[in-house]
Biotite code that builds the C-alpha atoms (Angstrom):
import biotite.structure as struc

atoms = struc.array([
    struc.Atom([0.000, 0.000, 0.000], chain_id="A", res_id=1, res_name="UNK", atom_name="CA", element="C"),
    struc.Atom([1.385, 3.400, -0.996], chain_id="A", res_id=2, res_name="UNK", atom_name="CA", element="C"),
    struc.Atom([2.045, 5.987, 1.675], chain_id="A", res_id=3, res_name="UNK", atom_name="CA", element="C"),
    struc.Atom([-0.410, 8.883, 1.535], chain_id="A", res_id=4, res_name="UNK", atom_name="CA", element="C"),
    struc.Atom([1.185, 12.308, 1.358], chain_id="A", res_id=5, res_name="UNK", atom_name="CA", element="C"),
    struc.Atom([-0.197, 15.778, 1.858], chain_id="A", res_id=6, res_name="UNK", atom_name="CA", element="C"),
    struc.Atom([0.415, 18.710, -0.503], chain_id="A", res_id=7, res_name="UNK", atom_name="CA", element="C"),
    struc.Atom([3.856, 19.342, 1.001], chain_id="A", res_id=8, res_name="UNK", atom_name="CA", element="C"),
    struc.Atom([5.003, 15.719, 0.749], chain_id="A", res_id=9, res_name="UNK", atom_name="CA", element="C"),
    struc.Atom([4.442, 14.960, 4.439], chain_id="A", res_id=10, res_name="UNK", atom_name="CA", element="C"),
    struc.Atom([2.548, 11.937, 5.718], chain_id="A", res_id=11, res_name="UNK", atom_name="CA", element="C"),
    struc.Atom([-1.208, 12.236, 6.092], chain_id="A", res_id=12, res_name="UNK", atom_name="CA", element="C"),
    struc.Atom([-2.127, 12.260, 9.790], chain_id="A", res_id=13, res_name="UNK", atom_name="CA", element="C"),
    struc.Atom([-5.630, 11.650, 11.091], chain_id="A", res_id=14, res_name="UNK", atom_name="CA", element="C"),
    struc.Atom([-5.228, 13.098, 14.602], chain_id="A", res_id=15, res_name="UNK", atom_name="CA", element="C"),
    struc.Atom([-7.535, 16.148, 14.622], chain_id="A", res_id=16, res_name="UNK", atom_name="CA", element="C"),
    struc.Atom([-5.358, 18.241, 16.943], chain_id="A", res_id=17, res_name="UNK", atom_name="CA", element="C"),
    struc.Atom([-2.244, 17.579, 14.883], chain_id="A", res_id=18, res_name="UNK", atom_name="CA", element="C"),
    struc.Atom([-4.128, 18.306, 11.681], chain_id="A", res_id=19, res_name="UNK", atom_name="CA", element="C"),
    struc.Atom([-5.384, 21.655, 13.042], chain_id="A", res_id=20, res_name="UNK", atom_name="CA", element="C"),
    struc.Atom([-1.945, 22.631, 14.300], chain_id="A", res_id=21, res_name="UNK", atom_name="CA", element="C"),
    struc.Atom([-0.298, 21.758, 10.993], chain_id="A", res_id=22, res_name="UNK", atom_name="CA", element="C"),
    struc.Atom([-2.981, 23.765, 9.183], chain_id="A", res_id=23, res_name="UNK", atom_name="CA", element="C"),
    struc.Atom([-2.285, 26.769, 11.406], chain_id="A", res_id=24, res_name="UNK", atom_name="CA", element="C"),
    struc.Atom([1.460, 26.713, 10.690], chain_id="A", res_id=25, res_name="UNK", atom_name="CA", element="C"),
    struc.Atom([0.803, 26.265, 6.963], chain_id="A", res_id=26, res_name="UNK", atom_name="CA", element="C"),
    struc.Atom([-1.486, 29.299, 7.057], chain_id="A", res_id=27, res_name="UNK", atom_name="CA", element="C"),
    struc.Atom([1.236, 31.241, 8.869], chain_id="A", res_id=28, res_name="UNK", atom_name="CA", element="C"),
    struc.Atom([3.714, 30.246, 6.141], chain_id="A", res_id=29, res_name="UNK", atom_name="CA", element="C"),
    struc.Atom([1.190, 31.326, 3.506], chain_id="A", res_id=30, res_name="UNK", atom_name="CA", element="C"),
    struc.Atom([0.742, 34.681, 5.233], chain_id="A", res_id=31, res_name="UNK", atom_name="CA", element="C"),
    struc.Atom([4.505, 35.295, 5.225], chain_id="A", res_id=32, res_name="UNK", atom_name="CA", element="C"),
    struc.Atom([4.713, 34.184, 1.570], chain_id="A", res_id=33, res_name="UNK", atom_name="CA", element="C"),
    struc.Atom([1.968, 36.655, 0.613], chain_id="A", res_id=34, res_name="UNK", atom_name="CA", element="C"),
    struc.Atom([4.126, 39.279, 2.338], chain_id="A", res_id=35, res_name="UNK", atom_name="CA", element="C"),
    struc.Atom([6.986, 38.521, -0.058], chain_id="A", res_id=36, res_name="UNK", atom_name="CA", element="C"),
    struc.Atom([8.930, 35.715, 1.629], chain_id="A", res_id=37, res_name="UNK", atom_name="CA", element="C"),
    struc.Atom([9.773, 32.445, -0.096], chain_id="A", res_id=38, res_name="UNK", atom_name="CA", element="C"),
    struc.Atom([8.373, 29.183, 1.266], chain_id="A", res_id=39, res_name="UNK", atom_name="CA", element="C"),
    struc.Atom([11.826, 28.277, 2.582], chain_id="A", res_id=40, res_name="UNK", atom_name="CA", element="C"),
    struc.Atom([12.378, 31.678, 4.246], chain_id="A", res_id=41, res_name="UNK", atom_name="CA", element="C"),
    struc.Atom([8.881, 31.648, 5.782], chain_id="A", res_id=42, res_name="UNK", atom_name="CA", element="C"),
    struc.Atom([9.493, 28.182, 7.215], chain_id="A", res_id=43, res_name="UNK", atom_name="CA", element="C"),
    struc.Atom([12.888, 29.258, 8.531], chain_id="A", res_id=44, res_name="UNK", atom_name="CA", element="C"),
    struc.Atom([11.400, 32.306, 10.271], chain_id="A", res_id=45, res_name="UNK", atom_name="CA", element="C"),
    struc.Atom([8.617, 30.272, 11.890], chain_id="A", res_id=46, res_name="UNK", atom_name="CA", element="C"),
    struc.Atom([11.084, 27.602, 12.975], chain_id="A", res_id=47, res_name="UNK", atom_name="CA", element="C"),
    struc.Atom([13.412, 30.195, 14.499], chain_id="A", res_id=48, res_name="UNK", atom_name="CA", element="C"),
    struc.Atom([10.558, 31.813, 16.407], chain_id="A", res_id=49, res_name="UNK", atom_name="CA", element="C"),
    struc.Atom([9.319, 28.432, 17.669], chain_id="A", res_id=50, res_name="UNK", atom_name="CA", element="C"),
    struc.Atom([12.836, 27.527, 18.763], chain_id="A", res_id=51, res_name="UNK", atom_name="CA", element="C"),
    struc.Atom([13.381, 30.807, 20.602], chain_id="A", res_id=52, res_name="UNK", atom_name="CA", element="C"),
    struc.Atom([9.914, 31.502, 22.048], chain_id="A", res_id=53, res_name="UNK", atom_name="CA", element="C"),
    struc.Atom([7.028, 29.501, 23.510], chain_id="A", res_id=54, res_name="UNK", atom_name="CA", element="C"),
    struc.Atom([4.505, 28.361, 20.922], chain_id="A", res_id=55, res_name="UNK", atom_name="CA", element="C"),
    struc.Atom([1.713, 30.492, 22.399], chain_id="A", res_id=56, res_name="UNK", atom_name="CA", element="C"),
    struc.Atom([3.867, 33.650, 22.212], chain_id="A", res_id=57, res_name="UNK", atom_name="CA", element="C"),
    struc.Atom([4.449, 33.004, 18.484], chain_id="A", res_id=58, res_name="UNK", atom_name="CA", element="C"),
    struc.Atom([0.749, 32.360, 17.897], chain_id="A", res_id=59, res_name="UNK", atom_name="CA", element="C"),
    struc.Atom([-0.191, 35.550, 19.759], chain_id="A", res_id=60, res_name="UNK", atom_name="CA", element="C"),
    struc.Atom([2.330, 37.597, 17.746], chain_id="A", res_id=61, res_name="UNK", atom_name="CA", element="C"),
    struc.Atom([1.004, 36.184, 14.461], chain_id="A", res_id=62, res_name="UNK", atom_name="CA", element="C"),
    struc.Atom([-2.599, 36.909, 15.499], chain_id="A", res_id=63, res_name="UNK", atom_name="CA", element="C"),
    struc.Atom([-1.718, 40.460, 16.502], chain_id="A", res_id=64, res_name="UNK", atom_name="CA", element="C"),
    struc.Atom([0.121, 41.005, 13.212], chain_id="A", res_id=65, res_name="UNK", atom_name="CA", element="C"),
    struc.Atom([-2.952, 39.899, 11.271], chain_id="A", res_id=66, res_name="UNK", atom_name="CA", element="C"),
    struc.Atom([-5.237, 42.085, 13.408], chain_id="A", res_id=67, res_name="UNK", atom_name="CA", element="C"),
    struc.Atom([-3.292, 45.283, 12.698], chain_id="A", res_id=68, res_name="UNK", atom_name="CA", element="C"),
    struc.Atom([-2.373, 44.379, 9.093], chain_id="A", res_id=69, res_name="UNK", atom_name="CA", element="C"),
    struc.Atom([1.291, 45.227, 9.682], chain_id="A", res_id=70, res_name="UNK", atom_name="CA", element="C"),
    struc.Atom([3.159, 46.484, 6.622], chain_id="A", res_id=71, res_name="UNK", atom_name="CA", element="C"),
    struc.Atom([6.346, 44.604, 7.650], chain_id="A", res_id=72, res_name="UNK", atom_name="CA", element="C"),
    struc.Atom([5.083, 41.383, 9.265], chain_id="A", res_id=73, res_name="UNK", atom_name="CA", element="C"),
    struc.Atom([8.463, 39.921, 10.272], chain_id="A", res_id=74, res_name="UNK", atom_name="CA", element="C"),
    struc.Atom([9.623, 43.094, 12.040], chain_id="A", res_id=75, res_name="UNK", atom_name="CA", element="C"),
    struc.Atom([6.233, 43.430, 13.727], chain_id="A", res_id=76, res_name="UNK", atom_name="CA", element="C"),
    struc.Atom([6.166, 39.800, 14.874], chain_id="A", res_id=77, res_name="UNK", atom_name="CA", element="C"),
    struc.Atom([9.736, 39.968, 16.151], chain_id="A", res_id=78, res_name="UNK", atom_name="CA", element="C"),
    struc.Atom([8.927, 43.156, 18.094], chain_id="A", res_id=79, res_name="UNK", atom_name="CA", element="C"),
    struc.Atom([5.896, 41.431, 19.643], chain_id="A", res_id=80, res_name="UNK", atom_name="CA", element="C"),
    struc.Atom([8.043, 38.453, 20.604], chain_id="A", res_id=81, res_name="UNK", atom_name="CA", element="C"),
    struc.Atom([10.733, 40.664, 22.149], chain_id="A", res_id=82, res_name="UNK", atom_name="CA", element="C"),
    struc.Atom([8.068, 42.535, 24.118], chain_id="A", res_id=83, res_name="UNK", atom_name="CA", element="C"),
    struc.Atom([6.625, 39.267, 25.372], chain_id="A", res_id=84, res_name="UNK", atom_name="CA", element="C"),
    struc.Atom([9.924, 38.818, 27.217], chain_id="A", res_id=85, res_name="UNK", atom_name="CA", element="C"),
    struc.Atom([9.332, 35.083, 27.396], chain_id="A", res_id=86, res_name="UNK", atom_name="CA", element="C"),
    struc.Atom([12.288, 33.821, 25.444], chain_id="A", res_id=87, res_name="UNK", atom_name="CA", element="C"),
    struc.Atom([12.767, 30.119, 26.016], chain_id="A", res_id=88, res_name="UNK", atom_name="CA", element="C"),
    struc.Atom([16.227, 28.744, 26.761], chain_id="A", res_id=89, res_name="UNK", atom_name="CA", element="C"),
    struc.Atom([17.698, 27.042, 23.673], chain_id="A", res_id=90, res_name="UNK", atom_name="CA", element="C"),
    struc.Atom([16.474, 23.489, 22.998], chain_id="A", res_id=91, res_name="UNK", atom_name="CA", element="C"),
    struc.Atom([14.304, 23.395, 26.102], chain_id="A", res_id=92, res_name="UNK", atom_name="CA", element="C"),
    struc.Atom([10.980, 21.603, 25.849], chain_id="A", res_id=93, res_name="UNK", atom_name="CA", element="C"),
    struc.Atom([7.911, 23.000, 27.579], chain_id="A", res_id=94, res_name="UNK", atom_name="CA", element="C"),
    struc.Atom([8.038, 20.149, 30.103], chain_id="A", res_id=95, res_name="UNK", atom_name="CA", element="C"),
    struc.Atom([11.686, 20.868, 30.910], chain_id="A", res_id=96, res_name="UNK", atom_name="CA", element="C"),
    struc.Atom([10.867, 24.579, 31.340], chain_id="A", res_id=97, res_name="UNK", atom_name="CA", element="C"),
    struc.Atom([7.978, 23.812, 33.716], chain_id="A", res_id=98, res_name="UNK", atom_name="CA", element="C"),
    struc.Atom([10.210, 21.482, 35.738], chain_id="A", res_id=99, res_name="UNK", atom_name="CA", element="C"),
    struc.Atom([13.002, 24.083, 35.911], chain_id="A", res_id=100, res_name="UNK", atom_name="CA", element="C"),
    struc.Atom([10.576, 26.806, 37.038], chain_id="A", res_id=101, res_name="UNK", atom_name="CA", element="C"),
    struc.Atom([9.014, 24.532, 39.673], chain_id="A", res_id=102, res_name="UNK", atom_name="CA", element="C"),
    struc.Atom([12.421, 23.575, 41.046], chain_id="A", res_id=103, res_name="UNK", atom_name="CA", element="C"),
    struc.Atom([13.414, 27.244, 41.205], chain_id="A", res_id=104, res_name="UNK", atom_name="CA", element="C"),
    struc.Atom([10.279, 28.015, 43.262], chain_id="A", res_id=105, res_name="UNK", atom_name="CA", element="C"),
    struc.Atom([11.048, 25.145, 45.625], chain_id="A", res_id=106, res_name="UNK", atom_name="CA", element="C"),
    struc.Atom([14.551, 26.542, 46.054], chain_id="A", res_id=107, res_name="UNK", atom_name="CA", element="C"),
    struc.Atom([13.153, 30.020, 46.786], chain_id="A", res_id=108, res_name="UNK", atom_name="CA", element="C"),
    struc.Atom([10.806, 28.559, 49.396], chain_id="A", res_id=109, res_name="UNK", atom_name="CA", element="C"),
    struc.Atom([13.653, 26.659, 51.068], chain_id="A", res_id=110, res_name="UNK", atom_name="CA", element="C"),
    struc.Atom([15.781, 29.820, 51.151], chain_id="A", res_id=111, res_name="UNK", atom_name="CA", element="C"),
    struc.Atom([12.921, 31.777, 52.716], chain_id="A", res_id=112, res_name="UNK", atom_name="CA", element="C"),
    struc.Atom([12.473, 29.081, 55.377], chain_id="A", res_id=113, res_name="UNK", atom_name="CA", element="C"),
    struc.Atom([16.225, 29.111, 56.098], chain_id="A", res_id=114, res_name="UNK", atom_name="CA", element="C"),
    struc.Atom([16.130, 32.902, 56.500], chain_id="A", res_id=115, res_name="UNK", atom_name="CA", element="C"),
    struc.Atom([13.006, 32.698, 58.659], chain_id="A", res_id=116, res_name="UNK", atom_name="CA", element="C"),
    struc.Atom([11.020, 34.894, 56.251], chain_id="A", res_id=117, res_name="UNK", atom_name="CA", element="C"),
    struc.Atom([8.541, 32.267, 55.103], chain_id="A", res_id=118, res_name="UNK", atom_name="CA", element="C"),
])
């Protein structure tokens, strides 16, 4: 049986959540392409943003860019992302980030107890 492929040569996936998420990122690529970027450059920009910022921050920046019809989408999106101030450490998954933040809070609590300020 032949492998089914989507329009971009990727495998067809039936999971509704995955399908919706892939559709969103394809639409984001299309938006950047309509703004003058090549498919490769649009994908590179989205990948860079996803690597450097939490997914929701990228989605919010894209939504805001569409809402205001920014004349220079990449500059606008990057400004939104910088303002979000939520840059993720390189190569850190969301689960690793949550764990790191939780451990930091535990450490703060222990320090407060040691100082008698808790």
